[in-house]
A tleap script that builds the chain and sets N, CA, C and O, in Angstrom:
source leaprc.protein.ff14SB
mol = sequence {
  NMET GLN LYS PRO LEU ARG LYS ASP ILE GLN
  PRO GLY THR GLU VAL SER ILE VAL GLN LYS
  HIE HIE GLN ARG SER GLY GLU LEU THR GLU
  GLY THR VAL LYS ARG LEU LEU THR LYS SER
  PRO SER HIE CPRO
}
set mol.1.N position { 41.022 -17.550 -57.198 }
set mol.1.CA position { 41.410 -17.731 -55.818 }
set mol.1.C position { 40.140 -17.779 -54.961 }
set mol.1.O position { 39.273 -16.913 -55.076 }
set mol.2.N position { 40.042 -18.781 -54.120 }
set mol.2.CA position { 38.883 -18.932 -53.251 }
set mol.2.C position { 39.071 -18.105 -51.985 }
set mol.2.O position { 40.145 -18.109 -51.384 }
set mol.3.N position { 38.015 -17.393 -51.585 }
set mol.3.CA position { 38.084 -16.542 -50.399 }
set mol.3.C position { 37.714 -17.348 -49.166 }
set mol.3.O position { 36.675 -18.008 -49.158 }
set mol.4.N position { 38.536 -17.312 -48.122 }
set mol.4.CA position { 38.221 -18.067 -46.904 }
set mol.4.C position { 37.091 -17.402 -46.115 }
set mol.4.O position { 36.847 -16.203 -46.245 }
set mol.5.N position { 36.415 -18.195 -45.306 }
set mol.5.CA position { 35.378 -17.671 -44.424 }
set mol.5.C position { 36.012 -17.114 -43.155 }
set mol.5.O position { 37.103 -17.524 -42.759 }
set mol.6.N position { 35.313 -16.175 -42.525 }
set mol.6.CA position { 35.812 -15.534 -41.306 }
set mol.6.C position { 36.147 -16.575 -40.236 }
set mol.6.O position { 37.141 -16.436 -39.523 }
set mol.7.N position { 35.318 -17.618 -40.123 }
set mol.7.CA position { 35.540 -18.635 -39.094 }
set mol.7.C position { 36.867 -19.376 -39.292 }
set mol.7.O position { 37.385 -19.985 -38.356 }
set mol.8.N position { 37.413 -19.323 -40.507 }
set mol.8.CA position { 38.671 -20.007 -40.807 }
set mol.8.C position { 39.893 -19.112 -40.619 }
set mol.8.O position { 41.024 -19.566 -40.791 }
set mol.9.N position { 39.673 -17.841 -40.268 }
set mol.9.CA position { 40.774 -16.890 -40.098 }
set mol.9.C position { 40.847 -16.457 -38.639 }
set mol.9.O position { 39.849 -16.027 -38.061 }
set mol.10.N position { 42.015 -16.570 -38.059 }
set mol.10.CA position { 42.242 -16.181 -36.670 }
set mol.10.C position { 43.471 -15.276 -36.623 }
set mol.10.O position { 44.296 -15.321 -37.535 }
set mol.11.N position { 43.610 -14.455 -35.579 }
set mol.11.CA position { 44.854 -13.698 -35.433 }
set mol.11.C position { 46.045 -14.663 -35.467 }
set mol.11.O position { 46.031 -15.715 -34.829 }
set mol.12.N position { 47.056 -14.282 -36.218 }
set mol.12.CA position { 48.238 -15.122 -36.381 }
set mol.12.C position { 48.241 -15.915 -37.684 }
set mol.12.O position { 49.257 -16.511 -38.040 }
set mol.13.N position { 47.116 -15.930 -38.399 }
set mol.13.CA position { 47.018 -16.636 -39.676 }
set mol.13.C position { 47.822 -15.893 -40.742 }
set mol.13.O position { 47.721 -14.672 -40.861 }
set mol.14.N position { 48.619 -16.630 -41.515 }
set mol.14.CA position { 49.357 -16.049 -42.636 }
set mol.14.C position { 48.394 -15.881 -43.811 }
set mol.14.O position { 47.663 -16.813 -44.147 }
set mol.15.N position { 48.387 -14.703 -44.440 }
set mol.15.CA position { 47.464 -14.417 -45.542 }
set mol.15.C position { 48.178 -13.680 -46.671 }
set mol.15.O position { 49.239 -13.087 -46.479 }
set mol.16.N position { 47.570 -13.734 -47.848 }
set mol.16.CA position { 47.975 -12.921 -48.996 }
set mol.16.C position { 46.748 -12.128 -49.407 }
set mol.16.O position { 45.669 -12.694 -49.578 }
set mol.17.N position { 46.908 -10.822 -49.566 }
set mol.17.CA position { 45.782 -9.957 -49.913 }
set mol.17.C position { 46.162 -9.047 -51.073 }
set mol.17.O position { 47.341 -8.841 -51.359 }
set mol.18.N position { 45.141 -8.505 -51.737 }
set mol.18.CA position { 45.337 -7.480 -52.757 }
set mol.18.C position { 44.907 -6.160 -52.130 }
set mol.18.O position { 43.739 -5.986 -51.783 }
set mol.19.N position { 45.847 -5.232 -51.985 }
set mol.19.CA position { 45.512 -3.923 -51.436 }
set mol.19.C position { 44.717 -3.132 -52.471 }
set mol.19.O position { 44.850 -3.354 -53.674 }
set mol.20.N position { 43.893 -2.212 -51.992 }
set mol.20.CA position { 42.989 -1.449 -52.864 }
set mol.20.C position { 43.738 -0.819 -54.048 }
set mol.20.O position { 43.260 -0.888 -55.180 }
set mol.21.N position { 44.894 -0.212 -53.804 }
set mol.21.CA position { 45.614 0.463 -54.886 }
set mol.21.C position { 46.323 -0.513 -55.834 }
set mol.21.O position { 46.906 -0.079 -56.828 }
set mol.22.N position { 46.284 -1.816 -55.549 }
set mol.22.CA position { 46.866 -2.825 -56.433 }
set mol.22.C position { 45.799 -3.697 -57.086 }
set mol.22.O position { 46.127 -4.724 -57.681 }
set mol.23.N position { 44.526 -3.307 -56.987 }
set mol.23.CA position { 43.461 -4.147 -57.532 }
set mol.23.C position { 43.585 -4.344 -59.038 }
set mol.23.O position { 43.276 -5.428 -59.532 }
set mol.24.N position { 44.018 -3.349 -59.772 }
set mol.24.CA position { 44.161 -3.507 -61.236 }
set mol.24.C position { 45.254 -4.497 -61.599 }
set mol.24.O position { 45.076 -5.314 -62.502 }
set mol.25.N position { 46.384 -4.433 -60.901 }
set mol.25.CA position { 47.500 -5.321 -61.219 }
set mol.25.C position { 47.366 -6.680 -60.539 }
set mol.25.O position { 47.958 -7.659 -60.991 }
set mol.26.N position { 46.586 -6.748 -59.449 }
set mol.26.CA position { 46.435 -8.000 -58.719 }
set mol.26.C position { 47.634 -8.344 -57.851 }
set mol.26.O position { 47.757 -9.474 -57.378 }
set mol.27.N position { 48.523 -7.371 -57.638 }
set mol.27.CA position { 49.718 -7.615 -56.822 }
set mol.27.C position { 49.323 -8.028 -55.404 }
set mol.27.O position { 48.517 -7.362 -54.753 }
set mol.28.N position { 49.904 -9.138 -54.936 }
set mol.28.CA position { 49.599 -9.649 -53.604 }
set mol.28.C position { 50.579 -9.117 -52.571 }
set mol.28.O position { 51.765 -8.938 -52.849 }
set mol.29.N position { 50.066 -8.869 -51.382 }
set mol.29.CA position { 50.869 -8.487 -50.229 }
set mol.29.C position { 50.676 -9.573 -49.183 }
set mol.29.O position { 49.542 -9.909 -48.840 }
set mol.30.N position { 51.773 -10.125 -48.672 }
set mol.30.CA position { 51.690 -11.190 -47.675 }
set mol.30.C position { 51.863 -10.611 -46.283 }
set mol.30.O position { 52.583 -9.632 -46.087 }
set mol.31.N position { 51.196 -11.228 -45.322 }
set mol.31.CA position { 51.309 -10.758 -43.952 }
set mol.31.C position { 50.611 -11.695 -42.989 }
set mol.31.O position { 50.160 -12.778 -43.362 }
set mol.32.N position { 50.532 -11.257 -41.742 }
set mol.32.CA position { 49.923 -12.018 -40.664 }
set mol.32.C position { 48.742 -11.237 -40.110 }
set mol.32.O position { 48.849 -10.034 -39.873 }
set mol.33.N position { 47.621 -11.911 -39.903 }
set mol.33.CA position { 46.425 -11.263 -39.355 }
set mol.33.C position { 46.705 -10.840 -37.917 }
set mol.33.O position { 47.094 -11.656 -37.082 }
set mol.34.N position { 46.501 -9.557 -37.641 }
set mol.34.CA position { 46.674 -9.041 -36.284 }
set mol.34.C position { 45.344 -9.069 -35.538 }
set mol.34.O position { 45.262 -9.513 -34.393 }
set mol.35.N position { 44.284 -8.574 -36.228 }
set mol.35.CA position { 42.935 -8.614 -35.654 }
set mol.35.C position { 41.932 -8.581 -36.788 }
set mol.35.O position { 42.243 -8.130 -37.891 }
set mol.36.N position { 40.726 -9.060 -36.514 }
set mol.36.CA position { 39.659 -9.080 -37.511 }
set mol.36.C position { 38.866 -7.793 -37.400 }
set mol.36.O position { 38.462 -7.397 -36.307 }
set mol.37.N position { 38.643 -7.137 -38.536 }
set mol.37.CA position { 37.983 -5.833 -38.538 }
set mol.37.C position { 36.514 -5.898 -38.924 }
set mol.37.O position { 35.821 -4.882 -38.861 }
set mol.38.N position { 36.025 -7.054 -39.317 }
set mol.38.CA position { 34.625 -7.179 -39.719 }
set mol.38.C position { 33.985 -8.366 -39.022 }
set mol.38.O position { 34.663 -9.341 -38.697 }
set mol.39.N position { 32.700 -8.287 -38.794 }
set mol.39.CA position { 31.973 -9.408 -38.205 }
set mol.39.C position { 31.237 -10.211 -39.274 }
set mol.39.O position { 30.610 -11.226 -38.971 }
set mol.40.N position { 31.315 -9.759 -40.519 }
set mol.40.CA position { 30.662 -10.446 -41.627 }
set mol.40.C position { 31.277 -11.838 -41.805 }
set mol.40.O position { 32.494 -11.984 -41.689 }
set mol.41.N position { 30.457 -12.873 -42.087 }
set mol.41.CA position { 31.001 -14.220 -42.265 }
set mol.41.C position { 31.905 -14.348 -43.489 }
set mol.41.O position { 32.768 -15.225 -43.529 }
set mol.42.N position { 31.713 -13.476 -44.494 }
set mol.42.CA position { 32.614 -13.438 -45.651 }
set mol.42.C position { 32.750 -11.988 -46.073 }
set mol.42.O position { 31.858 -11.174 -45.833 }
set mol.43.N position { 33.866 -11.671 -46.698 }
set mol.43.CA position { 34.134 -10.288 -47.080 }
set mol.43.C position { 34.800 -10.310 -48.443 }
set mol.43.O position { 35.738 -11.079 -48.653 }
set mol.44.N position { 34.337 -9.482 -49.380 }
set mol.44.CA position { 34.932 -9.501 -50.726 }
set mol.44.C position { 36.385 -9.060 -50.758 }
set mol.44.O position { 36.998 -9.031 -51.825 }
savepdb mol mol.pdb
quit
């Protein structure tokens, strides 16, 4: 799965993420971006 850049993500964007406690299983959680928490151009 390719990770999007911060510039491509805005509040309201639909996303799928792996929560920390699901990293082993890779279970995805879907949701909508409310706000950006990092200023880094990319985030692992």
